[in-house]
Backbone bond lengths (Angstrom), bond angles and torsions (degrees), N, CA, C in turn:
res aa  C-N    CA-C-N  psi(-1)  N-CA   C-N-CA  omega(-1)  CA-C   N-CA-C  phi
1 M - - - 1.440 - - 1.523 108.20 -
2 R 1.296 116.89 142.98 1.464 121.78 177.43 1.512 108.25 -111.79
3 C 1.322 115.44 121.62 1.457 121.73 -179.68 1.518 109.01 -110.95
4 S 1.318 115.88 151.94 1.462 118.47 171.29 1.515 108.19 -103.54
5 C 1.308 115.20 145.88 1.459 122.65 -177.34 1.524 110.21 -64.41
6 K 1.321 117.08 134.49 1.460 121.83 177.70 1.526 111.54 -71.23
7 E 1.320 116.37 -21.01 1.460 120.18 -177.06 1.526 112.70 -88.67
8 C 1.360 117.13 -46.24 1.462 118.56 -173.62 1.527 113.96 -126.30
9 G 1.347 119.11 -7.02 1.452 122.02 174.94 1.518 116.23 86.87
10 V 1.325 118.18 -3.49 1.467 121.89 179.58 1.531 108.75 -72.79
11 Y 1.332 116.86 147.49 1.463 119.62 176.19 1.519 110.40 -63.38
12 M 1.325 115.38 133.83 1.456 121.36 -179.08 1.524 109.50 -95.34
13 V 1.318 115.97 160.77 1.461 121.41 177.23 1.517 108.37 -122.11
14 Q 1.341 115.36 150.14 1.455 119.26 178.28 1.518 109.70 -73.42
15 A 1.317 115.42 135.46 1.451 121.94 -178.59 1.521 109.41 -101.89
16 E 1.305 115.89 130.07 1.454 120.41 174.19 1.520 107.37 -97.17
17 A 1.311 114.69 98.49 1.454 122.39 -177.96 1.520 107.28 -151.44
18 P 1.323 117.60 173.72 1.469 118.76 177.40 1.526 112.62 -55.39
19 H 1.334 116.58 -30.90 1.471 121.83 177.07 1.523 107.31 -103.07
20 L 1.341 116.85 100.93 1.457 120.51 -177.61 1.511 111.34 -71.00
21 G 1.309 115.90 153.32 1.446 121.89 177.79 1.510 110.03 150.01
22 C 1.321 115.78 -163.42 1.460 121.33 179.61 1.520 109.36 -111.33
23 V 1.346 115.40 151.73 1.459 121.79 178.88 1.517 108.27 -130.70
24 C 1.306 115.91 134.86 1.458 121.29 176.71 1.524 108.62 -79.14
25 P 1.330 117.98 127.75 1.461 119.77 -179.88 1.535 113.25 -72.54
26 E 1.338 117.77 -14.76 1.461 121.12 -179.37 1.525 112.28 -91.75
27 C 1.346 116.48 -56.78 1.470 119.71 -173.99 1.533 112.92 -107.50
28 F 1.334 116.81 -3.87 1.476 123.94 177.73 1.523 114.04 66.59
29 Y 1.338 116.86 20.13 1.468 121.29 173.16 1.528 107.88 -63.07
30 R 1.325 117.04 139.54 1.470 121.77 179.16 1.515 109.44 -117.20
31 C 1.345 116.48 145.89 1.462 119.67 173.43 1.523 109.65 -153.15
32 T 1.319 114.10 165.83 1.467 121.24 178.29 1.523 110.14 -127.51
33 D 1.334 117.30 21.13 1.464 121.26 -175.88 1.528 112.33 -56.64
34 C 1.321 117.69 -42.35 1.463 119.46 -176.22 1.530 112.13 -74.25
35 L 1.326 117.00 -8.16 1.462 119.65 176.16 1.518 111.14 -83.91
36 G 1.299 117.67 -8.30 1.458 120.38 175.58 1.500 113.54 102.98
37 T 1.301 117.34 -94.28 1.458 121.10 -169.82 1.517 113.44 -108.75
38 D 1.308 117.79 24.57 1.463 122.26 -176.55 1.522 111.90 61.02
39 T 1.303 116.32 25.96 1.456 121.02 175.39 1.518 108.19 -127.05
40 V 1.293 115.81 152.79 1.455 121.65 178.62 1.520 107.16 -125.54
41 V 1.314 116.92 133.72 1.459 121.90 177.45 1.524 107.41 -86.41
42 S 1.311 116.32 129.38 1.464 119.55 179.49 1.529 110.18 -67.47
43 R 1.301 116.63 157.91 1.465 120.77 178.84 1.526 111.21 -60.29
44 E 1.324 115.87 -37.40 1.464 120.23 -179.45 1.528 110.85 -65.45
45 S 1.333 116.41 -43.56 1.468 120.38 179.25 1.518 111.21 -65.61
46 L 1.315 115.83 -39.85 1.456 119.82 179.02 1.527 110.83 -66.04
47 A 1.326 116.86 -41.63 1.465 120.61 178.27 1.529 111.05 -64.26
48 A 1.325 117.23 -35.37 1.469 120.83 179.99 1.526 111.44 -65.30
49 L 1.329 117.88 -27.10 1.465 120.62 179.47 1.526 112.11 -64.49
50 A 1.325 117.34 -22.91 1.467 120.56 179.05 1.526 110.87 -61.91
51 F 1.320 117.13 -24.47 1.458 120.90 -178.26 1.526 112.46 -104.41
52 D 1.319 117.16 3.73 1.454 121.80 179.53 1.529 108.56 -75.74
53 P 1.330 118.51 124.49 1.466 120.54 -177.08 1.533 113.97 -60.54
54 R 1.321 117.79 -23.07 1.468 119.48 178.90 1.524 112.25 -64.27
55 F 1.325 116.68 -23.36 1.458 120.27 -175.08 1.522 113.31 -106.79
56 Q 1.311 117.98 12.24 1.457 120.96 174.92 1.527 108.43 -73.66
57 P 1.333 118.05 143.52 1.469 120.67 -174.08 1.526 114.57 -52.16
58 E 1.309 117.75 -42.87 1.470 119.11 -177.87 1.526 111.62 -67.47
59 N 1.328 117.42 -33.63 1.465 120.11 178.13 1.518 111.79 -74.08
60 L 1.326 116.97 -37.14 1.459 120.08 176.54 1.516 110.50 -63.20
61 A 1.322 116.45 -45.46 1.464 120.50 179.73 1.523 110.38 -60.30
62 Q 1.312 116.95 -42.49 1.461 121.29 179.90 1.521 111.43 -63.50
63 S 1.330 117.22 -39.12 1.466 119.32 -179.64 1.520 111.01 -65.95
64 F 1.343 118.22 -36.06 1.462 120.02 177.08 1.522 111.02 -68.72
65 L 1.321 116.94 -38.26 1.455 120.02 178.08 1.514 110.77 -65.35
66 S 1.309 117.07 -39.69 1.461 120.95 179.04 1.518 111.30 -63.69
67 E 1.331 117.87 -40.32 1.466 121.48 178.71 1.530 111.13 -64.73
68 E 1.326 117.20 -39.07 1.460 120.43 178.94 1.530 110.35 -65.13
69 D 1.333 117.44 -38.71 1.454 120.89 178.61 1.528 111.03 -63.15
70 E 1.339 117.05 -39.23 1.455 120.72 179.88 1.509 111.15 -69.58
71 D 1.342 117.65 -36.02 1.471 121.18 -179.04 1.531 111.38 -73.67
72 G 1.305 115.99 -31.99 1.426 120.86 -167.21 1.453 120.08 -80.91
């Protein structure tokens, strides 16, 4: 994602550091807006989601079908 700096408008770049987020190359303003909720999911937690039954293809398909039935 490409963000523009809230302070000076220059395109920001993602910084790979202990504190994830974007850094402005001009004024060095930092933000985490494009990360969503100011939280980062660890690699281990993200990998564990692969085995979560809520995200198995058949369960995902069923949840979409259920939503369509409620809307319809």
